[in-house]
N, C-alpha and C positions, 0 to 999 in steps of 0.2 A: 565349427563349420568344416566339412570335408571339402576337398578341391572339387571344382565343378564337374558334374557328370557329363556335360557337353560343353566343348569350347566353341565360342563363336569367333572365327578367324577372318580378318579382312586382309586380302592379298591385293597390294597395289603394284601393278605391273603394266608394261606397255603392250604385252602380247597375251592373248587369251590362251595360247598354248601353255604358257607357264602356269596359268590357273588350272587348266585341265590336268597337267602333270601332278601338281601339288595335291589337288583334290583327290585324284585317284590313289595316290600313295597314302594319304591320311585316311581314306575310306577303308584301307586294309587294317587299320589299328582296331583292336578290340576295345582298348581303353587307353586314353580317354576318347570318347566319341567327339567328332568334330563337324561343325557346319562351316563351310568355306564360302566366303563371298568375294567377288572380284570388283575392283574399281580401276578404271583406266587411269594410268599415271599421267596422262595428258590433260586430265580435267583440272579445274582450278581448286587448289587446296582450301582456299577461304570459303568456298561454297560446299565443300564436301561434308557429308553426314558421317561423322566418325563415332557417334555414340553407340553404346551397347555391345562393344566387342571386348573379348578377353585378351586377344593377341593380335598385333599387327605384323604382317610379313611384307617386307618392302624390297622390291627389286633394286639391286645395287646401282642400276643405271638411273634410277630416280631418287637416289639418296640425297643429293644436294637440294632438290626441290622440295622434298616431303619431310625429311628427318626433323627439322626444327619445328615444323607445323605440328607433327604428331606429338612431340615432347611438350609443346606449349599447351595444346588443347586437351591432351589426355596423358598427363605425366606419369600416372600410375600403371598404364597399360604397357606391358613389355613389347619391345620391337625386335623382330628377328629379321636378319638380312638374307635375302636369297641371292647367292653369288654363283658365278660360273665356276670358280675354283676355290679350294680350301685356302690357298694363299691370300686371296683377296678378302676372304672372310676373317682370317686371323688379323689382317691389317685393320679391318673395320672394327674389330673388338676394342681397339684403342680409343674409338670415339664414344664408347660407353653403351653400345647396343647390348641387348641381353644375350644374344647368341646368333649364329649364322647357319644356314643350310646351303651346302654345296650341291649344285644340280646333278653332279656326277656321283653323289653318294647320299641318296634319299632313302636309306634303308629304314625299315620299321623301328629297329632299335634306336637309331639316331633320332628319328622324329619323336618317338614316345618319350625318350629321356630328355630331349630338349624342351618339350612342352611341360614336362613335370618340373624341371628346374627353373623354368621361366614363367610359371603360372602367375596370374595377376595378383597384386597385393590386395589386402582386405580393405573394405570400405567403411566398416563401422566397428564398434567396440567388441561386439560379439564375434565378428570375423577375426579380430585381432587375437582374441583368446585362443581360437582354434589354430591360427597360423603361427603363433609364437613358437610352439614346440616343433612345428614342421620346418622352421628355418634351421633348427639344430639337425634335423634329418638331412636337409640338403647339404650342410657342411660335412656331416659324417659321410654322406654318400660320396662326396668328392674325395674325401680321404680314403674311403674304401676302394673306389675305382683306381686311385693312385697305387694302392697296394696290389690290386688284382692285375694291373698292367705290368707290374714288375715281378710278380711271383712266377715260379717255374711250374706251378701246378695248374692243371686244367680246371677251370671253374665255370659252371653253367647253372642257369636257373630256368626252370620249365614250368608252364602253367598247365596242370593236368585237366583243367576244365575245358580247355579249347585246344589241347594238344599243340601248344605253341611254345617255341623256344624264345625266352625273353632276353637272355644274356649269355654270351660265350666270350671268354677272354682270348687273347692272342696266343697264350701258351698252349691252347688246345691244338692249334695248327702244327706246332713243332713236335708235340707228343704223338699225335695221330698221323702226321704226315699229310694232312688234307687241309684245304683252305677253309676259312670261316664261311665263305659264301656257299660252299658245298653243304655244310651243316645247316646253315640257315634255309637253304632250299629244301633239304630233306633230312630231318633230324633222325629218322630211323636208320640213317647211315651209321650212327653210333653202334647199334647192335650188330650190324654186319661186320664191324671191325673186330668183334670179340672172337677169340679162338673157339672153334667148334666144340672142343673138349670142355671149355669153361662156360659155354653159353647157358647150359641147363642150370648150373648153380646160380648164375646171375639172374636168370628168369625166376627161380624160386624166391630169391630175395626180393625181386621186384614185385612179384605177385603178393607177397606178404607185407609189403610196405604200408598199405592202408591200416593194417592192424598193428604192426610194430612201430610205425612212425619213423623208422630210420634203420640203416644197416651200414656195416663196414665189411668189405669183401675184397679179396685179391684175385686178379685174373689177368690173362694175357690178351694182347691185341696184335693183329697182323697189319703192318703198315703196307702201303702200296708197293714198296720195293721188296716185300716178302719178309722183312726182318720182324722179329718178335720183341715186344716190350711188356714187362710186368708192371701192372698198375695196382695201386691200393685206392679203392673208391670209398668215400664216405658220403652217404646221402641222408638228408634230413627232410621230412615232410612237414609243412606248416598247414594249420587248419584255421578256418574262420570261426566266428562265434557259434555257428550252427553245426560245427563239426565236419564241414566240407573241406577236403584238401584244396588249397589254393596255390601253393608253391612247392616245387621239388627242387631243393638246392643241393648241388653235388660238387665235391672236390676230388679230383683224381691225381694222385701223386705217383710219379714214376719211381719204381723200386730198382735201385742200382745194385748189381751183384758185387758187393764188396768182398775182398779177400779175407777179412777178419771181422770179429764181432764189434770191435771198436768203431769201425766205419758204419756198421749198421746202427749202433747206438747214436752216432753223430747224425745220421739221417733221421732217426726218430726224434732226437732233440730238435733238429731243424723244423720237423713237421709240427712239433708241439709249440715251438716258438711262433710259427706262423699262426697257429690256432690262438695263441695268447694275443697276438697282434690284432687279429680279427675281433676278439672279444673286447679289446680296448676301444676300438673305433666304432663299433655298432652302437646305435642309440637305444638299445634295449638291455635289460638286465639278464645275464646268463648265469645259470647255476647247474651244479652236478651233485648227485647224491649217490650213496651206496644202495644196495638192494633193500635195506631196511628204512630208507628215507632220511638217513643222517646226511646233513649237508657237508660236502667235501670241498666245494669250490664255488665262489661267486666272483663276478667281475666288479670293477669299480662302479659301473653304472647301476648295478643291482643295489649297491650300498647307498648311492645317491637317491635312488627312488624310495627305498624302504626306510632310510634314516638309521640303519644299523651298521655297525662296524664289522670288519672281517671276522673278528673274534666272536662277536655276538651272533654271527650267522652260522657258525659251525655247529655240527651236531643237530639237535632238535631245538636249540635255543631260538632259531629264527621264527618259530611259531609264536613266540611271545610277542613278536612285533605285529602280529595280526590283530585287527580290530576285534575287541571282545565280542561284538555281535556277529562276527563272521567266522570266528575260530572253530567252533564246533561244525559248522556247515562245511568249511574247507577240508577239515580233517575227515569228515564222512565222505565227501566227494573224492578225495585222494584215495581213501581206503577202497572205495567201490571201484575206482578206475584200475587200481592195482589188482584187485581180485578178478576183474573182468578182462585183465590183460589188454587194456585199450588206452589210448592217449588221454591224459588229464587236461581239462580246460575249464576255467571258471573265472568270473569277475569277483574281486573281493578287495578289501581295504587293509592297508597298513596304517598303524597309528604310532607316532613317536611318543616319547615320555613327555614332550612339551605339548602334546595334543594335536600336532599336525597330522592330517588325514590325507592319504594318497590312494586313489583308486587305481587298480592294475588289472590287466588281463594276463592270467597265468596259464602257461601251457607246458606240458612235459611229456616225453616219450621214453620208453624203455630202451636201454642199450644192452645188446646181447652179442655173444661171440658166435663163431661159425657153428658151434654145436647147439646153439639156442639157449645157453646158460645165461641167466640174468646177471649183468655186470653192474647195473645201477640205472639211474635216470638222468637225462639231460633236458633242461627246459629253459624257458625265458619268461620274463615279466615285462609288459609294456605299460608305460605310464598313461593312464586314462584320465588323469585329473583335469586336464584342459577340456577334454571332451565332456566330462561330467559337469564341470562348471558351466560350460557353454550350454549344455542341456538344461541346467537349472535356470540360467539366464534366459534361454529361449522359452522355457516353461513360464517364467515370471512375466515375460513380455506378452506371451499368448494370453495369460490370465488377465493382465492389464487391459489388453485389447478387448477381451471378452467382457470385462466389467464395463468399459466405456460403451460397448455395443449394447449390453443389457440395459444400461441407464438410458441410452438413446432410444431403444425399443419401448421402454416404459413411457418415455416422453411422447413417442409417436402413437402409442396404443391407449394412453390414459392421460387425462388432464387433471388427475387427482394429485395435487402438489404434495399433500401429506404423504401419500404412498411413495412418490418419487423420492422425497427427501429421506424417508425412513429406509428405503432400499439403498440409497447412496451411503449413508453413514454405516449401515450394517456391512455392506460389501467392502468399504474402505477399511474398517477396523479388522475384518477377517483377512483381507489380502495383505495389509501391512503388518499384521500381527501386533497391533497397537492395543493399548489399554482402554482408550476412549476415542471415539470420533463423534463430533457434534456439529450442529448448525446453530450459529449465533445470529439471531435477527437483530439488525441495527436500525435504530430510529434516527430521525433527522437531527435530534438534539444530542446525538452520540451516546445515548443510553440504549440498552437492549436487553434481550432475554434469550436463553437457550431453549429452542423450540423442538429440536429433534436430536436424539442421542442413541448411540450404541456403545455399551460399556462392558468391560470384562467383569465376570462374576467376582464379587468381593470388593469391587471398587465402588465408591459412592456415586450416586446419580446427580447430575446438575440440571436435569430437565426442569423447566419452569423457573429457574433461578434468574432473578432480575438484577440488573446493575443500574441503580438509579443515578449514581454519580460516577459513571465510567470516565476514566482518564486514559488518554493515549500518550505514549512517549512523543517527544518532539519529532515532527515530520512523519510520524507513523500513520496518522489518519490520511495525510496527503498521499503517502505511498500506496495505501490501500485503495484510495480513489483512482490511482493510476494503474491499478492491477498488479502491483508488486507483491511477491510472496515473502513471508518472513520465516526463515529457517533458523530455529533456535535450539541448538543442541543442549545448552545448559541455561536454565532460566535464571540461575543465580548471578550469571555474568551478563545477562541481557539488560538492555536499557528499558526496564519495565516500571510502570507506575507502581508506587508503594501499595496501593489498594489491590491491584491486580496480582502483584507478587505475593502478597499475604494470602489471597484467595487460592492461588496455585499451590502454595506451600501447604495449605490446609488439605488440599486434595492429593498431596504427595507427588505432584507433577514434577518430573525432572527435565523433560524435553517436550517441545511442542513445535508443530508445523502449521502455519496459518496461511490460508489462501483466500483472497477476497472474492466475493460473488457480486458482480456488477450487473446492473440493468441497463438496457439500451434506451436511454431517454436523455433529453436535453436538461441538464441541471439548471436550476434557478438559484437565486441567492439563498433560498430556504430548502432546496431539494438537492440531494447528492446522488451520484450514480451508484454509490455503495449500498447494496441491499443488505448484505450480511457477510458472515465469515464461515468458511469450512475449516474446522480445527481438528487436529489429531494430537493426542497426549500420550506420552510414554511415562509411566510412573515407577517402574521397577529399576530403571537404570538411565544413565545419560546416553542418549542416542544421537549419532551423527546421521542425519537424514541424507539419503542418497539423491542425486539429481533426478533419477527416474521416479522416485517417490513424490518429489515436488511436482514434476511434470504430470504425473497421474492426477494429482489433486487439481492442478490447473485445468486439465481437460475436463474433469468432472464438474468443476465450477462453471465452465462454459456451458456444459449440458444443463446444469441447473438454471443458468441464466436464460437458456432457450425455453425451458419449462415455464419460467416466470413470465417470459414474453408471451408465450402461447396462452397461459392462464389469463394474463391481462387482456389479451386480444379477445379471448372468449367472453370475459366479463364485459368488455366494452361492446362487443357485438350483441350479447344478450340484452344489455341495458338499452342499446339503440333499438333493437327489435321490439322490446317492451314499450318504449316510448312511441315508436312508429305505430304499433298496434293500437295503443291508447289514443293516439292522435286520430287514426283512421276511424276508430269507434266513435269518438266525439264528433268528428266531421260528419259521419253518416247520421248520427243521432241529431245533429244540428240541422242537416238537410231535411231529414224526415219531419222533425218538429216544425221547422220553418215552413216547409211546403204544406204541412197539415194545418198549421194555425193560420196561414195566410188565406186558405180557401174560404173560411167563413166570412171575413170582412169583404172578400172579393165577390162572394155570392150576394152579399148585401148591396154592394155597389151596383152589380148587374141588375138585381131585382128592382132597385129604385130607378135606374136608368130606363128599364123597360116600362115602369109605371109612368115615368115622365113622358115617354114616347106615346104610351096609350092615351094619357090625359091631354097632353098638350102638343102631340106630334102634328095634328092638323093645323096648328097655328104657326108652326115653324116653316119658314121659307128660305130659300137660298142658302146663305152661309150657316144659318142656325141648324137647318136640316143636315148639312154636311158635318157640322161639329158633333151633332148627336150621333151620326153614323160612325164617326171616328171614335167616340167614347165607347160605343157598343163593341166595335171591332177590336179595340185595344184591350178592353176588359175580357173579351172572349179569348184572345190570344194569350193574355196573362193567365187565365184559368187553365188553358192547355199547357202552358209552360210549367205551371205548378204541378199539374197532374203528371207530366213527364218527369219532372225532378223527383216527385214522390216515387214514381216507378223505378227511377234510377237508383234511389237510395235503398229501396226495398230489395234489390238484387242481392245485396250483401247481408241485410238484416232480417229479412223475412222469407228467405229461400227455404225450400223443403229439403229433408235429408235425401242423400243420393240413394238410389235403388236401381237394380237391374231393370231396364225397360227396353222393349223392341224399338229400334230407331224409327220404324215406319209409323208408329202410333202418334208421336208428337207431330210428325210431318203431315199425317192425314188431318189432324186437328187444325194445323195452320192453313192447309189448303181449303178446309171447310170454311174457316173464318174469312178467307179471301175469295170465296166462290163468286160473289157479286162482281168484284174488280176483275177477276179472270174472265168472266163471261162478257163484261162490258168492253174489255180491251181486246177480246178475241185471242187471248194468249194460249199457247200450246205448252203445257208443262209435262216433262218426261222425268223419269226417275229410275235409279238402280235400286235393287233390294238393299236395305240398310241393316247393319248388324245390331245386336243387343249391346247396350252400353250402360255404364254406371253413371246415372245423371239425375238431375231434378227435372221431372217430366214437363212441368209447366214452363220452366225457363227454357228448356230445349224447344218447346213449341213456340215460345216467344222469339227465340233466336231465328228459327226457320221463317216465321211470319214476317219479321222485320226485313230479312234478306230478300225473300221473295217479293214482299211489298215494295221494296226499293226497285227491284227489277221491273215491276209493273209500272211504278210511278215514273221512272226515268227511261221510258221506252223511246225508241226511234220511230221513224215513219213506217217501218216495217211492222208486221204483226209480231208481237213478243214471242220469243221462243226461250224457254227456261228449262235447264236440265240440272237435276240434283244427283250427285254421284259420291262414291266413297272408295278409298283404297287404304291398304295397310302398309306401314313403313316403320323402319327403325327410328326411334325417337332421337332427336338431336338435342344435346345438352351442352351448353357452353361452347358450341362450335365443334364438338367431337362426337362421333357416332359411337354409342355404347352398344355392345353385342349381348348384354344381359337379357334374359328372357323377359323380364318385367319392363323393359324399356321400349316395347312396341307401342305404336299409337295408330289411331284412325285419322285419316285426313279426309274431311268432308268438303265438297265444293258445290257452289251455286253459280252456274254460268248463264249469262243472258246475252242478247244481241242488241242491247240498248245503246244509249248515246256515249257510254264509256266515260272514263275519268283520266285526266292528265296525270301521269305518274308522279309529278312533283307534289300532288295533293294526296298521295297514298297514305301518309301518316296523319295529315290534318283532318281527314274525314272522320276519324275515330274520336276526335275531341268533342266534349260535351257542347251542344248547341252550335256545332259547326255546320255551315251551309255553303254550298258552292253556287247556288242560284238564289235569286230574290224570291220574295213571297208571291210576286205576281206570276212567276214561272212555275212554282211548285209549292204545294202545301207542306205543312209539318214544321217542327221546331228545330230539327237537326240533332235530336238526341238519340235517335234510333240506333245508329251504329255504335255510339258510346255505350248504350245498354248491351248491345251484342258483345262488345269487347269485355265488358264487366262480367257478363254471364260466362264467356269462354274462360276468362282468367279464374273465375271461381271454380271451374271444373278442371283447372290445371292444364289448360291448353293455350294455343296461340291463334290469332286471327290476322289475316292480311288480304290484300287485293292485288290482282294483276290485271292491268287494263291499259287502254290507249283511247284517245278521243275517237268517237264514231266507230269503234271496233268492239263494242260490248265490254263487259267486265266479268271477272270470275272471282268470287269471294271464297277464300279457304279458311277453314278453322279445324283445329285438331282436338281430339279427346283421347286420354290415355286408355290403352287396352288393359283389362283386368280379368283375372280368373273368376268367372261368374258361375 
């Protein structure tokens, strides 16, 4: 992991002015980018939200109140103290803070370097791999700055992408006779200091720098007091992976006019010693070659990275240390760069005799004298091993997450358990590069069978293999039932039952990783939560399974458990639906048969009662006549009840197939059937045009006839007024409105001005044989609205009533809209 591209900084201070000042200075930084947030130091630390920040900046006036709280709640986040003076900051360093910022010296260089050296520590293993090598950079950086502060040479670093001076040591002020702040304010001041007679030569070298990658030149500068100084400048250009220049590093040494050659040689030795010192402390490998590419010099860090000794690096022997797969490529790229007279840059590997592989980024540029003659090449190698390992770890993590996501998607998209399990074992074997991955289905008696498997070519298959007398090691079965994983690097030293050990040896299994698959149910004395096992075998070697590998299998076992639960739920739902459908069919058949078969004996009873009335009716008086009337009335009502029950049962059993019909046609038929009642009651019936619907025409007529008939029957003292209307709306399912085109529906309504219904009976009136009035007040059996409800439900709709006593009633029912 590289350091954060954006730092989230929390500034805790009493005054908002401090926040504005720090924020404005940090905004001037090109890198790193910063987001600054302010918190009033007067707030209560216990209630403060301190999460999600990379750096805390604390005003020294609030140090006593906040310092311990920050350390206790976010020990890994570095704390920088904002002080009035540098003296107070130095004193605060003794308390263990990461760094301090003096308000009178908030220069870009100070802020950038402070953030880089105090950046937050890693949170996980992948971060640790990236940051381990970076700590060495920080230590080397401190040593390097110590040297640069004491050297007499002017040293500066410049970013050509943004024309920004990144570093300038104090020696530059004494050489050029100008303050550091002047250079920081305007770095072009450097060129104006060059003697006019030498400026053209310096400009030529500067313009050729992107091609040459570096130069060494001598020139004169004019100090503010008019004195001249001779300088020897060495400049080196660094490039990123794309070949873009990212740093221009320069060293300017003052050339003292000695009286003899021995003094000049001493100055040269001093300069070379300083170069040697720099190469010892930098955290990258440095090398120099002659024009033919023979290695002349490497520093100690170069040897540490490559694993070669100084003697092995000389000449062309260093190329033997290149990885065999990279040697020809590197040679070709080096040759091409030399022929094109451009800087060399490539990523490649070194491999030691013991097999250790190190990835590096190699860069080199040509060294030429003032006449353009090639003197050789100077370059560097940067250890990329940590970055490459982190990339591999990140790739593996991404692949693991993708695998779990794919399995999860299979579970959501398909309830085919065989497909899910086959996908699981295939993906596991491929990702772990194992020899076999399998699903072992376990029964209640602890026997089982291998049901699904993915196996490497050449290895025997275990699919369908049954274990009739499976034995588990002591406590092993209990551990599986508790969800514990068994990580077995070597089966020979594992506590394994003899029969299983013999079986594994016959399969050449050396190592295995076993994860239980549990189902979410309440175990009984004869039923265990352990459904089966997810097993991985390694046959070609003993393998020490990594924690992430076990964790991956555990995640997949959970996904399989979810698939099992979904499959069981589907099975239970399907079974319940089948049972309910069968029960409804039997109930409807019973109602039909019962009502049909009861009519014949009832007709016989009525016929004989009528014969008795005709033959002996004139002899009956008083109570006898009353009893005969009771028998006839009861038999007639029973006959009507049976007819209504038969009509109710026929709604679901003898309905016609749905077909497109104009809604006005069944309404016209219903009104025709009710013409006598309409004329007799003096009712006024109005209507809106009705749409074409997909329905059973006879049942839709029966629905209109029952609703309009009720409006006529339960009328008030006023003349009945009945209105039939319809509107379109989005269909409501489960309380949520769906916007899909197919979810539109028609809402029909039959409104009257009758006696109305108490809202508390709005549900009850749709029950079979439900009546709100006695037989003396109204005729009928109370089955009409129950038939209406059954008809509407058969058509996929809903029916309900809105009413109040003496305020009339409006019955609504819906029918789905279809593309007709």
